[in-house]
C-alpha positions in Angstrom: 14.7 -11.2 10.0 18.0 -9.4 9.3 20.7 -8.8 11.9 21.1 -5.8 14.0 24.2 -3.9 13.1 26.7 -5.4 15.8 29.4 -2.8 16.3 33.1 -4.0 17.3 33.2 -4.2 21.4 35.5 -1.6 20.9 32.5 0.7 20.0 30.6 -1.1 22.8 33.3 -0.4 25.1 33.1 3.3 25.1 33.5 4.6 28.8 35.4 1.1 29.7 32.2 -0.8 29.8 32.9 -3.9 27.7 36.0 -6.0 26.8 36.2 -8.2 23.6 35.7 -7.6 20.0 37.0 -8.2 16.4 40.6 -7.7 15.4 41.4 -8.6 11.6 38.5 -10.7 11.7 39.6 -12.9 14.8 37.2 -12.9 17.5 38.7 -11.5 20.9 37.0 -12.5 23.8 37.9 -11.7 27.4 37.7 -14.4 30.1 36.8 -13.4 33.8 38.3 -14.5 36.9 36.4 -14.8 40.2 34.3 -16.7 42.4 30.8 -16.6 40.6 30.6 -15.7 36.7 27.6 -15.0 34.8 27.6 -16.4 31.2 25.4 -16.4 27.9 23.3 -18.9 28.4 23.6 -20.0 24.5 27.1 -20.3 24.6 28.7 -19.7 27.8 31.0 -16.7 26.7 31.7 -14.8 29.9 29.9 -11.7 30.4 30.2 -10.3 34.1 31.3 -11.0 37.6 29.2 -11.3 40.8 31.1 -8.0 41.9 30.0 -6.2 39.5 26.4 -6.9 40.2 24.4 -4.2 41.1 20.7 -5.2 41.9 18.9 -7.9 40.9 15.4 -6.2 41.2 14.9 -5.4 37.8 12.6 -6.7 35.3 13.4 -7.1 31.4 11.2 -9.2 28.5 11.5 -12.5 29.7 11.4 -11.9 33.5 14.0 -11.3 36.2 16.7 -9.0 35.1 19.8 -7.9 36.9 21.6 -4.5 36.6 25.4 -4.6 36.4 28.0 -1.8 36.2 30.3 -3.6 33.7 29.8 -6.7 31.1 32.3 -7.9 28.4 32.2 -9.6 25.4 28.8 -7.7 24.3 28.3 -5.6 21.2 25.5 -2.8 20.9 22.6 -2.3 18.9 21.3 1.2 17.5 20.4 3.5 20.2 16.7 3.8 20.9 14.5 5.4 23.2 12.2 3.2 25.3 9.4 4.0 28.1 9.7 1.7 31.1 7.8 1.9 34.1 10.5 4.4 35.2 10.4 6.6 32.8 11.7 7.3 29.4 15.2 6.0 28.7 18.0 6.1 25.8 19.1 2.3 25.3 20.8 -0.2 23.2 20.5 -3.9 23.1 23.1 -5.5 23.9 24.5 -8.9 22.0 26.8 -11.8 22.8 29.8 -11.5 20.5 30.1 -15.0 20.1 26.6 -16.1 19.3 25.0 -12.9 18.8 21.9 -13.6 21.2 20.3 -10.6 22.8 21.3 -10.8 26.5 19.9 -7.4 27.4 20.4 -3.9 27.1 22.8 -0.9 28.0 21.2 2.3 29.6 22.5 5.3 27.6 20.8 8.3 29.2 17.7 8.4 31.5 15.6 11.3 31.3 14.1 11.2 34.7 16.8 12.8 37.6 15.9 9.9 39.9 16.9 7.4 37.3 20.8 9.0 36.6 22.4 6.3 38.3 21.3 3.8 35.7 23.1 5.6 33.3 26.4 3.5 31.9 25.0 0.3 33.4 23.5 -3.0 32.2 20.5 -4.9 32.5 21.4 -8.5 31.3 18.2 -10.8 31.8 18.1 -13.9 34.1 16.6 -16.1 31.5 19.4 -15.0 29.2 22.4 -15.8 30.9 24.0 -19.1 33.2 25.5 -18.2 36.8 28.3 -20.3 37.5 29.8 -21.0 41.3 33.7 -21.3 40.3 35.2 -21.5 44.2 33.8 -21.9 47.3 
């Protein structure tokens, strides 16, 4: 199947949400530092830190999913409207900039007032990421 359009991460980072991208054909990845790190399950590219984790009480296509305030090293797919159990949302799938695996989605807009807190936040599916304890 054809690959989704993967804009540079500069496009993905509008609003300060992501870091990394493609500068003149060279992949520019962000490397995070912290006690607990979340990485892409396929290629171990850094995605987020534990202090950016908002909630572990979400559900994605593969099961359990986490809500983050910020992720890095992702590209955005096209904007789509989806109906979730919490209502209608405008979302973009997010893809690892290294291996192009779909790791979750970005909430662009929530149509229900009670769901507005999700806007600009990221869902990363637990089955698609790895949690690493760097320091104890």
